[in-house]
C-alpha positions as CSV (number, residue, x, y, z in Angstrom):
1,M,18.9,11.0,14.2
2,R,19.0,13.4,11.0
3,T,17.7,16.8,11.2
4,L,15.0,18.1,8.9
5,N,17.5,20.3,7.1
6,E,19.6,17.0,6.5
7,L,16.6,15.2,5.1
8,L,15.7,17.9,2.9
9,E,17.5,17.3,-0.6
10,S,17.8,20.4,-2.6
11,E,20.5,19.3,-5.2
12,D,18.8,16.0,-6.5
13,P,15.3,15.6,-5.2
14,A,13.0,12.8,-6.4
15,F,9.8,14.6,-6.5
16,P,10.1,16.1,-9.9
17,L,10.7,12.5,-11.4
18,I,7.4,11.3,-9.3
19,R,5.6,14.2,-11.0
20,Q,7.0,13.3,-14.3
21,W,5.9,9.8,-14.0
22,A,2.4,10.9,-12.9
23,S,1.9,13.2,-15.8
24,E,2.8,10.5,-18.3
25,A,1.0,7.7,-16.4
26,D,-1.4,5.0,-18.3
27,L,-3.8,5.4,-15.5
28,P,-5.4,8.3,-13.5
29,V,-2.9,9.3,-10.6
30,E,-3.8,12.2,-8.3
31,L,-1.2,13.5,-6.1
32,L,-2.6,14.8,-3.1
33,P,-1.3,18.0,-1.5
34,P,1.0,17.6,1.6
35,S,-0.4,18.1,5.2
36,A,0.9,20.6,7.6
37,G,2.4,17.8,9.4
38,R,4.7,16.7,6.6
39,E,7.9,17.7,8.6
40,D,7.0,15.6,11.4
41,V,6.1,12.6,9.0
42,L,9.8,12.9,7.2
43,L,11.4,13.2,10.7
44,S,9.7,10.1,11.8
45,L,10.8,8.3,8.5
46,Q,14.4,9.5,8.5
47,V,14.4,9.2,4.9
48,S,15.6,12.1,2.8
49,T,13.7,13.5,-0.1
50,R,16.1,12.3,-2.5
51,S,14.5,9.1,-2.3
52,P,10.9,8.7,-3.6
53,L,9.9,7.3,-0.3
54,G,11.0,10.6,1.6
55,A,9.8,12.6,-1.5
56,I,6.1,11.4,-1.3
57,A,6.0,11.6,2.4
58,Y,7.1,15.2,2.4
59,E,5.6,16.5,-1.1
60,T,2.4,14.9,-1.0
61,G,-0.5,13.8,1.2
62,G,-0.5,10.5,-0.5
63,I,-1.2,9.2,-4.0
64,L,-4.4,7.9,-5.4
65,V,-4.1,5.6,-8.5
66,D,-6.7,4.4,-10.6
67,D,-9.3,6.4,-9.1
68,G,-8.3,5.1,-5.6
69,W,-7.8,1.5,-6.5
70,L,-4.4,1.9,-5.2
71,R,-3.3,4.2,-2.3
72,I,0.4,5.0,-1.6
73,L,0.9,6.6,1.7
74,G,2.3,10.1,2.3
75,S,1.8,12.7,4.9
76,G,-2.0,12.7,5.0
77,H,-4.9,14.2,3.3
78,G,-8.5,14.4,3.4
79,K,-8.9,11.8,1.0
80,L,-6.1,9.6,2.7
81,A,-6.3,10.7,6.3
82,R,-3.4,8.1,7.1
83,N,-0.1,9.2,7.0
84,I,2.8,6.8,6.7
85,A,4.3,7.3,9.8
86,M,1.3,7.1,12.0
87,W,0.1,4.2,10.1
88,N,3.1,2.1,10.9
89,E,3.0,2.9,14.6
90,G,2.4,-0.1,16.5
91,K,2.6,-2.5,13.4
92,V,4.7,-5.5,13.1
93,E,8.6,-4.6,13.3
94,G,10.7,-5.7,10.2
95,F,8.6,-4.1,7.4
96,L,7.2,-0.7,6.5
97,L,3.6,-0.6,5.2
98,V,3.6,1.9,2.2
99,A,0.4,1.4,0.4
100,D,-2.8,-0.7,0.0
101,D,-5.8,-1.3,-2.4
102,V,-9.4,-1.5,-2.3
103,L,-9.4,-5.4,-2.2
104,G,-7.7,-5.5,1.3
105,G,-4.2,-5.9,-0.1
106,F,-1.2,-4.5,1.4
107,F,2.2,-3.5,0.2
108,A,5.2,-3.3,2.4
109,I,9.0,-2.7,2.1
110,N,11.0,-5.7,3.6
111,G,13.0,-4.6,6.6
112,G,14.1,-8.2,7.2
113,A,11.2,-9.9,8.2
114,L,9.7,-10.9,5.1
115,G,12.8,-12.4,3.5
116,P,16.6,-12.1,2.6
117,D,15.9,-9.4,0.0
118,Q,15.9,-6.4,2.4
119,G,14.5,-3.3,0.8
120,N,12.2,-5.2,-1.8
121,M,8.6,-4.8,-1.9
122,Y,6.0,-7.4,-0.8
123,Y,2.5,-7.8,-1.1
124,L,-0.2,-9.2,1.4
125,A,-2.5,-10.8,-1.0
126,P,-6.1,-11.0,0.1
127,E,-6.4,-14.3,-2.1
128,T,-3.6,-16.1,-0.3
129,L,-2.8,-14.2,3.1
130,E,0.7,-14.8,2.1
131,W,3.6,-12.2,1.7
132,E,4.5,-12.3,-1.8
133,A,7.5,-10.9,-3.2
134,L,7.6,-8.4,-5.9
135,E,11.1,-8.8,-6.9
136,M,11.2,-4.8,-7.1
137,G,12.3,-1.9,-4.8
138,F,10.0,1.0,-3.8
139,T,11.2,3.3,-6.6
140,T,10.4,0.7,-9.4
141,F,7.2,0.0,-7.6
142,V,5.9,3.4,-7.9
143,E,6.9,3.8,-11.6
144,W,5.2,0.4,-12.1
145,A,2.1,1.4,-10.3
146,F,1.4,4.4,-12.6
147,T,1.4,2.0,-15.8
148,S,-1.0,-0.6,-17.0
149,Q,0.9,-3.4,-15.6
150,L,-1.0,-2.5,-12.4
151,R,-4.4,-3.5,-13.9
152,Q,-2.6,-6.7,-15.3
153,F,-1.3,-7.4,-11.8
154,Y,-4.7,-7.5,-10.6
155,G,-6.0,-9.5,-13.7
156,R,-4.7,-12.5,-11.7
157,Q,-7.8,-12.1,-9.3
158,P,-10.6,-14.1,-10.0
159,G,-13.5,-12.4,-11.6
160,D,-13.7,-8.8,-12.5
161,A,-14.1,-6.0,-10.1
162,D,-15.5,-3.4,-12.4
163,G,-18.7,-3.4,-11.7
164,F,-18.5,-3.0,-7.9
165,E,-20.8,-0.4,-7.2
166,E,-18.9,0.5,-4.0
167,L,-16.1,2.2,-6.1
168,P,-14.5,4.5,-5.5
169,L,-14.2,4.2,-1.9
170,S,-12.5,6.6,0.8
171,G,-9.0,6.3,1.0
172,E,-9.8,5.0,4.7
173,L,-11.9,2.1,3.8
174,C,-11.6,-1.4,1.5
175,L,-13.6,-3.9,0.5
176,N,-13.9,-7.0,2.8
177,F,-15.3,-10.4,1.3
178,Y,-17.0,-13.1,2.5
179,P,-16.3,-16.1,2.0
180,F,-12.8,-14.8,2.4
181,L,-10.8,-14.6,-1.1
182,W,-8.1,-16.9,0.3
183,T,-10.5,-19.9,0.8
184,Q,-11.7,-22.3,-1.8
185,E,-15.2,-20.8,-1.7
186,G,-14.2,-17.3,-2.0
187,S,-14.3,-15.4,-5.0
188,L,-14.2,-11.5,-6.4
189,K,-17.4,-12.8,-8.4
190,T,-19.4,-14.8,-6.0
191,S,-18.4,-13.7,-2.3
192,S,-20.4,-11.0,-0.5
193,R,-18.7,-7.7,0.2
194,R,-18.9,-4.5,2.4
195,A,-16.7,-1.6,2.9
196,I,-14.9,-1.7,6.1
197,P,-11.9,0.5,7.8
198,V,-8.4,-0.3,6.3
199,E,-7.4,-0.8,9.9
200,E,-9.9,-3.4,10.5
201,Q,-9.0,-5.3,7.6
202,W,-5.2,-5.3,8.7
203,A,-6.1,-6.4,11.9
204,L,-8.4,-9.0,10.6
205,N,-5.7,-10.4,8.0
206,L,-3.1,-10.6,11.1
207,D,-5.5,-12.3,13.1
208,L,-6.7,-14.9,10.3
209,K,-3.0,-15.5,9.6
210,Q,-2.1,-16.3,13.1
211,K,-5.0,-18.9,13.2
212,L,-3.9,-20.5,10.1
213,L,-0.3,-20.9,11.5
214,D,-2.0,-22.1,14.8
215,A,-4.2,-24.7,13.2
216,P,-3.2,-28.4,13.7
217,V,-2.3,-30.0,10.3
218,S,-4.6,-32.8,9.5
219,A,-3.3,-36.3,9.1
220,S,-3.2,-37.5,5.4
């Protein structure tokens, strides 16, 4: 296990680059101040601040993109209380949850459980309940998330969420839709919605995924 001094990169830290991306972003980007527990978070991650993952964990409390539509986890803050280390405790092994969105979607770095492309990003999409490969690493993901491509990514969702009166939400909440977006009846435009804790949505997603896997296949 590496010490804190070994994890703190003084010669080539990644945070200045992240700050530059934020200043040049197409969308509103808020770099939240880091928490007092940032050292413990970095030690738990065992990732140096030379990487954007370590830099965000140590130098920020998290990042809110597009008025909190996307939340990238850091060391925790009043606006985004979950820190990346605690959020991953007790979760499924083989990937690291690093971000989530107001629609109840989750972004993760593949640690081997999601496919052969270890280190790449995946998205657990609320409209499919499947892990979708994004074909990019975390560094590219952060840079991408600060551009208009993020809105284009969500443009593939049915309907238009611009009129959702619930937004902006706390970083600990997301929207839960019924009928679920992954069903034939589900839609951003027609499904009823309510704000629920992100933890509750994550547990619900896992439960529903398991039930779909366990469901008997109907004979054709």
